[in-house]
ROTOR-292358 format. One record per residue (C-alpha): chain; residue in one letter; residue number from 0; x, y, z. Coordinates in nm, 4 decimals, m for minus. Example, Ala and Ser with C-alpha at 12.3 -4.5 7.8 and 13.67 -1.06 7.14 Angstrom:
BEGIN
+----+----+-----+----------+----------+----------+
! ch ! aa !   i !        x !        y !        z !
+----+----+-----+----------+----------+----------+
!  A !  A !   0 !   1.2300 !  m0.4500 !   0.7800 !
!  A !  S !   1 !   1.3670 !  m0.1060 !   0.7140 !
+----+----+-----+----------+----------+----------+
//
This chain:
BEGIN
+----+----+-----+----------+----------+----------+
! ch ! aa !   i !        x !        y !        z !
+----+----+-----+----------+----------+----------+
!  A !  M !   0 !   4.6217 !   0.8091 !  m2.4729 !
!  A !  W !   1 !   4.5226 !   0.8841 !  m2.1193 !
!  A !  H !   2 !   4.1685 !   0.9755 !  m2.2309 !
!  A !  N !   3 !   4.1619 !   0.5960 !  m2.3634 !
!  A !  R !   4 !   4.3153 !   0.4463 !  m2.0724 !
!  A !  L !   5 !   4.0802 !   0.6244 !  m1.8176 !
!  A !  G !   6 !   3.7631 !   0.5208 !  m2.0007 !
!  A !  H !   7 !   3.6955 !   0.8222 !  m2.2074 !
!  A !  P !   8 !   3.6316 !   1.0807 !  m1.9475 !
!  A !  S !   9 !   3.5227 !   1.4391 !  m2.0148 !
!  A !  D !  10 !   3.7587 !   1.7317 !  m2.0515 !
!  A !  Q !  11 !   3.6737 !   1.8485 !  m1.7110 !
!  A !  V !  12 !   3.7843 !   1.5192 !  m1.5455 !
!  A !  L !  13 !   4.1144 !   1.5345 !  m1.7375 !
!  A !  A !  14 !   4.1803 !   1.8835 !  m1.6532 !
!  A !  V !  15 !   4.1627 !   1.7777 !  m1.2633 !
!  A !  L !  16 !   4.3869 !   1.5043 !  m1.3190 !
!  A !  K !  17 !   4.6378 !   1.6826 !  m1.5546 !
!  A !  S !  18 !   4.8985 !   1.7553 !  m1.2921 !
!  A !  S !  19 !   4.8830 !   1.4181 !  m1.1040 !
!  A !  L !  20 !   4.9166 !   1.2221 !  m1.4199 !
!  A !  D !  21 !   5.1701 !   1.4532 !  m1.5855 !
!  A !  I !  22 !   4.9298 !   1.5081 !  m1.8943 !
!  A !  K !  23 !   5.0899 !   1.7596 !  m2.1195 !
!  A !  T !  24 !   4.7732 !   1.8481 !  m2.2920 !
!  A !  I !  25 !   4.4076 !   1.7635 !  m2.2826 !
!  A !  D !  26 !   4.3069 !   1.9171 !  m2.6305 !
!  A !  Y !  27 !   4.2732 !   1.5827 !  m2.8097 !
!  A !  G !  28 !   3.9972 !   1.6789 !  m3.0497 !
!  A !  P !  29 !   3.6749 !   1.4930 !  m3.1106 !
!  A !  C !  30 !   3.6669 !   1.1341 !  m3.0132 !
!  A !  E !  31 !   3.4528 !   0.8978 !  m3.2179 !
!  A !  I !  32 !   3.4342 !   0.6391 !  m2.9519 !
!  A !  C !  33 !   3.2749 !   0.8974 !  m2.7041 !
!  A !  H !  34 !   2.9957 !   0.9990 !  m2.9764 !
!  A !  K !  35 !   2.9075 !   0.6352 !  m3.0180 !
!  A !  A !  36 !   2.9177 !   0.5306 !  m2.6443 !
!  A !  K !  37 !   2.7464 !   0.8358 !  m2.4971 !
!  A !  Q !  38 !   2.4832 !   0.8903 !  m2.7390 !
!  A !  V !  39 !   2.1268 !   0.9169 !  m2.5930 !
!  A !  R !  40 !   1.7773 !   0.8815 !  m2.7417 !
!  A !  V !  41 !   1.5957 !   1.1982 !  m2.8426 !
!  A !  P !  42 !   1.3292 !   1.2780 !  m2.5863 !
!  A !  F !  43 !   0.9657 !   1.1742 !  m2.6987 !
!  A !  P !  44 !   0.7675 !   1.4550 !  m2.7930 !
!  A !  L !  45 !   0.4611 !   1.5272 !  m2.5799 !
!  A !  S !  46 !   0.1428 !   1.4028 !  m2.7092 !
!  A !  D !  47 !  m0.1240 !   1.6338 !  m2.8267 !
!  A !  H !  48 !  m0.3837 !   1.3538 !  m2.8982 !
!  A !  K !  49 !  m0.7239 !   1.4379 !  m2.7319 !
!  A !  T !  50 !  m1.0082 !   1.1830 !  m2.7155 !
!  A !  K !  51 !  m1.3670 !   1.3140 !  m2.7159 !
!  A !  E !  52 !  m1.5520 !   1.0474 !  m2.5244 !
!  A !  L !  53 !  m1.5259 !   0.7899 !  m2.2649 !
!  A !  G !  54 !  m1.3835 !   0.4726 !  m2.4077 !
!  A !  D !  55 !  m1.2480 !   0.6248 !  m2.7237 !
!  A !  L !  56 !  m0.9125 !   0.5005 !  m2.5971 !
!  A !  V !  57 !  m0.8068 !   0.2975 !  m2.2854 !
!  A !  H !  58 !  m0.4648 !   0.2442 !  m2.1577 !
!  A !  L !  59 !  m0.3656 !  m0.0946 !  m2.0174 !
!  A !  D !  60 !  m0.0719 !  m0.2331 !  m1.8222 !
!  A !  V !  61 !   0.0130 !  m0.4973 !  m1.5743 !
!  A !  W !  62 !   0.2304 !  m0.4401 !  m1.2660 !
!  A !  G !  63 !   0.4167 !  m0.6952 !  m1.0716 !
!  A !  P !  64 !   0.4937 !  m0.9503 !  m0.9396 !
!  A !  Y !  65 !   0.5483 !  m0.7896 !  m0.6047 !
!  A !  R !  66 !   0.7938 !  m0.9600 !  m0.3721 !
!  A !  V !  67 !   0.5375 !  m0.9916 !  m0.1096 !
!  A !  S !  68 !   0.1915 !  m1.1599 !  m0.1731 !
!  A !  S !  69 !  m0.1063 !  m0.9789 !  m0.0379 !
!  A !  N !  70 !  m0.2986 !  m1.1407 !   0.2406 !
!  A !  E !  71 !  m0.5371 !  m1.2628 !  m0.0521 !
!  A !  G !  72 !  m0.2556 !  m1.3964 !  m0.2440 !
!  A !  F !  73 !  m0.2417 !  m1.1274 !  m0.4978 !
!  A !  K !  74 !   0.1012 !  m1.0559 !  m0.6718 !
!  A !  Y !  75 !   0.0038 !  m0.8306 !  m0.9732 !
!  A !  F !  76 !  m0.2477 !  m0.5593 !  m1.0581 !
!  A !  L !  77 !  m0.3919 !  m0.4531 !  m1.3829 !
!  A !  T !  78 !  m0.4152 !  m0.0779 !  m1.4340 !
!  A !  I !  79 !  m0.6860 !   0.0619 !  m1.6881 !
!  A !  V !  80 !  m0.6989 !   0.4297 !  m1.7388 !
!  A !  D !  81 !  m0.9577 !   0.6081 !  m1.9723 !
!  A !  D !  82 !  m0.7873 !   0.8551 !  m2.1977 !
!  A !  Y !  83 !  m1.0549 !   1.1106 !  m2.2084 !
!  A !  S !  84 !  m1.1771 !   1.1145 !  m1.8233 !
!  A !  R !  85 !  m0.8328 !   0.9724 !  m1.6821 !
!  A !  S !  86 !  m1.0548 !   0.7707 !  m1.4482 !
!  A !  V !  87 !  m0.8600 !   0.4557 !  m1.3177 !
!  A !  W !  88 !  m0.9715 !   0.1161 !  m1.2785 !
!  A !  C !  89 !  m0.7564 !  m0.1442 !  m1.0927 !
!  A !  Y !  90 !  m0.8058 !  m0.5416 !  m1.0718 !
!  A !  L !  91 !  m0.5841 !  m0.7270 !  m0.8338 !
!  A !  L !  92 !  m0.4476 !  m1.0504 !  m0.9977 !
!  A !  K !  93 !  m0.2855 !  m1.3626 !  m0.8626 !
!  A !  S !  94 !  m0.1364 !  m1.4302 !  m1.2023 !
!  A !  K !  95 !  m0.1327 !  m1.2764 !  m1.5347 !
!  A !  M !  96 !  m0.3791 !  m1.5549 !  m1.6771 !
!  A !  E !  97 !  m0.6348 !  m1.3481 !  m1.5079 !
!  A !  V !  98 !  m0.6023 !  m1.0492 !  m1.7301 !
!  A !  F !  99 !  m0.8347 !  m1.1540 !  m2.0068 !
!  A !  E ! 100 !  m1.1228 !  m1.2374 !  m1.7504 !
!  A !  N ! 101 !  m1.0930 !  m0.8874 !  m1.5823 !
!  A !  L ! 102 !  m1.0621 !  m0.7079 !  m1.9202 !
!  A !  T ! 103 !  m1.3787 !  m0.8572 !  m2.0539 !
!  A !  S ! 104 !  m1.5571 !  m0.7609 !  m1.7260 !
!  A !  F ! 105 !  m1.4457 !  m0.4174 !  m1.7761 !
!  A !  Y ! 106 !  m1.5501 !  m0.3867 !  m2.1146 !
!  A !  E ! 107 !  m1.9030 !  m0.5085 !  m2.0049 !
!  A !  L ! 108 !  m1.8960 !  m0.2568 !  m1.7123 !
!  A !  I ! 109 !  m1.8321 !   0.0501 !  m1.9415 !
!  A !  L ! 110 !  m2.1101 !  m0.0940 !  m2.1792 !
!  A !  T ! 111 !  m2.3600 !  m0.1400 !  m1.8897 !
!  A !  Q ! 112 !  m2.2787 !   0.1554 !  m1.6716 !
!  A !  F ! 113 !  m2.2046 !   0.4196 !  m1.9152 !
!  A !  K ! 114 !  m2.3741 !   0.2895 !  m2.2342 !
!  A !  K ! 115 !  m2.0330 !   0.3373 !  m2.4207 !
!  A !  K ! 116 !  m1.8243 !   0.0821 !  m2.6233 !
!  A !  V ! 117 !  m1.4465 !   0.0791 !  m2.5898 !
!  A !  K ! 118 !  m1.3039 !   0.1673 !  m2.9309 !
!  A !  I ! 119 !  m0.9356 !   0.1264 !  m2.8749 !
!  A !  F ! 120 !  m0.7219 !  m0.0726 !  m2.6163 !
!  A !  R ! 121 !  m0.3456 !   0.0405 !  m2.5927 !
!  A !  S ! 122 !  m0.1033 !  m0.2053 !  m2.4239 !
!  A !  D ! 123 !   0.2543 !  m0.3288 !  m2.4474 !
!  A !  N ! 124 !   0.3313 !  m0.6601 !  m2.6123 !
!  A !  G ! 125 !   0.2948 !  m0.8705 !  m2.3083 !
!  A !  T ! 126 !   0.1571 !  m1.1968 !  m2.3711 !
!  A !  E ! 127 !  m0.1245 !  m1.1390 !  m2.1382 !
!  A !  F ! 128 !  m0.2481 !  m0.8954 !  m2.3966 !
!  A !  V ! 129 !  m0.1175 !  m1.0419 !  m2.7198 !
!  A !  N ! 130 !  m0.2686 !  m1.3880 !  m2.7634 !
!  A !  N ! 131 !  m0.5340 !  m1.5787 !  m2.9642 !
!  A !  Q ! 132 !  m0.8061 !  m1.5496 !  m2.6745 !
!  A !  M ! 133 !  m0.7588 !  m1.1646 !  m2.6511 !
!  A !  S ! 134 !  m0.7390 !  m1.1324 !  m3.0335 !
!  A !  N ! 135 !  m1.0631 !  m1.3130 !  m3.0938 !
!  A !  F ! 136 !  m1.2545 !  m1.1255 !  m2.8388 !
!  A !  L ! 137 !  m1.1324 !  m0.7666 !  m2.9669 !
!  A !  K ! 138 !  m1.2236 !  m0.8702 !  m3.3198 !
!  A !  G ! 139 !  m1.5790 !  m0.9852 !  m3.2136 !
!  A !  K ! 140 !  m1.6348 !  m0.6570 !  m3.0381 !
!  A !  G ! 141 !  m1.4833 !  m0.4457 !  m3.3203 !
!  A !  V ! 142 !  m1.2179 !  m0.3002 !  m3.0729 !
!  A !  L ! 143 !  m0.8682 !  m0.1911 !  m3.2192 !
!  A !  H ! 144 !  m0.5755 !  m0.3137 !  m3.0197 !
!  A !  Q ! 145 !  m0.2600 !  m0.0573 !  m3.0524 !
!  A !  T ! 146 !   0.0466 !  m0.2214 !  m2.8939 !
!  A !  T ! 147 !   0.3851 !  m0.0399 !  m2.8398 !
!  A !  C ! 148 !   0.7141 !  m0.1064 !  m2.9729 !
!  A !  A ! 149 !   0.9395 !  m0.3466 !  m2.7937 !
!  A !  Y ! 150 !   1.1344 !  m0.1717 !  m2.4836 !
!  A !  T ! 151 !   0.9396 !   0.1606 !  m2.5440 !
!  A !  P ! 152 !   0.7277 !   0.2199 !  m2.2424 !
!  A !  Q ! 153 !   0.7190 !   0.5851 !  m2.3375 !
!  A !  Q ! 154 !   0.4502 !   0.4852 !  m2.5804 !
!  A !  N ! 155 !   0.2260 !   0.3784 !  m2.3256 !
!  A !  G ! 156 !   0.3191 !   0.6652 !  m2.0896 !
!  A !  V ! 157 !  m0.0339 !   0.7367 !  m1.9543 !
!  A !  V ! 158 !  m0.0733 !   0.4198 !  m1.7727 !
!  A !  E ! 159 !   0.3037 !   0.4025 !  m1.6998 !
!  A !  R ! 160 !   0.2792 !   0.7291 !  m1.5043 !
!  A !  K ! 161 !  m0.0493 !   0.6302 !  m1.3359 !
!  A !  H ! 162 !   0.1252 !   0.3309 !  m1.1999 !
!  A !  R ! 163 !   0.3853 !   0.5572 !  m1.0492 !
!  A !  H ! 164 !   0.1196 !   0.7772 !  m0.9176 !
!  A !  L ! 165 !  m0.0639 !   0.4780 !  m0.7534 !
!  A !  L ! 166 !   0.2465 !   0.3307 !  m0.5964 !
!  A !  N ! 167 !   0.3451 !   0.6571 !  m0.4612 !
!  A !  I ! 168 !   0.0136 !   0.7068 !  m0.2780 !
!  A !  A ! 169 !   0.0060 !   0.3432 !  m0.1775 !
!  A !  R ! 170 !   0.3527 !   0.3779 !  m0.0296 !
!  A !  A ! 171 !   0.2466 !   0.6913 !   0.1610 !
!  A !  L ! 172 !  m0.0512 !   0.5202 !   0.3133 !
!  A !  M ! 173 !   0.1539 !   0.2287 !   0.4245 !
!  A !  F ! 174 !   0.4195 !   0.4514 !   0.5907 !
!  A !  Q ! 175 !   0.1394 !   0.6548 !   0.7476 !
!  A !  S ! 176 !  m0.0471 !   0.3526 !   0.8917 !
!  A !  G ! 177 !   0.2518 !   0.1206 !   0.9703 !
!  A !  L ! 178 !   0.0906 !  m0.1574 !   0.8011 !
!  A !  P ! 179 !   0.2924 !  m0.4684 !   0.7131 !
!  A !  L ! 180 !   0.3762 !  m0.5148 !   0.3305 !
!  A !  S ! 181 !   0.1119 !  m0.7710 !   0.2989 !
!  A !  F ! 182 !  m0.1567 !  m0.5018 !   0.2844 !
!  A !  W ! 183 !  m0.0126 !  m0.3481 !  m0.0230 !
!  A !  S ! 184 !  m0.3144 !  m0.4417 !  m0.2264 !
!  A !  D ! 185 !  m0.5540 !  m0.2798 !  m0.0075 !
!  A !  C ! 186 !  m0.3449 !   0.0459 !  m0.0147 !
!  A !  I ! 187 !  m0.3471 !   0.0235 !  m0.4057 !
!  A !  L ! 188 !  m0.7276 !   0.0102 !  m0.4256 !
!  A !  T ! 189 !  m0.7636 !   0.2840 !  m0.1646 !
!  A !  A ! 190 !  m0.5122 !   0.4901 !  m0.3913 !
!  A !  V ! 191 !  m0.7363 !   0.4170 !  m0.6897 !
!  A !  Y ! 192 !  m1.0554 !   0.5473 !  m0.4895 !
!  A !  L ! 193 !  m0.8779 !   0.8525 !  m0.3754 !
!  A !  I ! 194 !  m0.7367 !   0.9560 !  m0.7260 !
!  A !  N ! 195 !  m1.0785 !   0.8939 !  m0.8897 !
!  A !  R ! 196 !  m1.2623 !   1.0965 !  m0.6088 !
!  A !  R ! 197 !  m0.9995 !   1.3884 !  m0.6559 !
!  A !  G ! 198 !  m1.0510 !   1.3887 !  m1.0263 !
!  A !  I ! 199 !  m1.4373 !   1.4116 !  m0.9865 !
!  A !  S ! 200 !  m1.3900 !   1.7055 !  m0.7198 !
!  A !  C ! 201 !  m1.1496 !   1.8899 !  m0.9523 !
!  A !  G ! 202 !  m1.3829 !   1.8347 !  m1.2519 !
!  A !  V ! 203 !  m1.1156 !   1.6225 !  m1.4343 !
+----+----+-----+----------+----------+----------+
//
């Protein structure tokens, strides 16, 4: 009864409260409600997928909107991570409508500068990635588009972790320099530069 009244606490909590509530016993056996309410998702296995060349698999995600617009009016940024090299590209955006334009620019950049064609884009199901304009472009270029399951950011973990990495460095730069929040976009671009330079220096 007390287990139910107190919101299904653990045995340890009931043991502490036993004397004050005059609980005779805390041995109530397995509780079916606890099993249903406290179940968790099994951890995702670590991916052992390895790409062999630049452009074989490219991870995409949009971060934002940030509560403070940058000095130039940016509220979002598009993060692009190459699976093979782990190189990062970042495009500042004023709205999500600019994603397609920047993504096509990235595709041409890889083709021109590295003589490589992107084979697979992986993103979530955001409307900035899943729309007719994007679909027609990818079909025309022969690029596969992998999308994650809804509410499962773990399936796009490479770029999700890179977002965290970028934001951590950007915050450190802002704290160190004492810049106002409106300079966050400059700190993000600096973080991208530093991450890529460190990757080259370490041979990653």
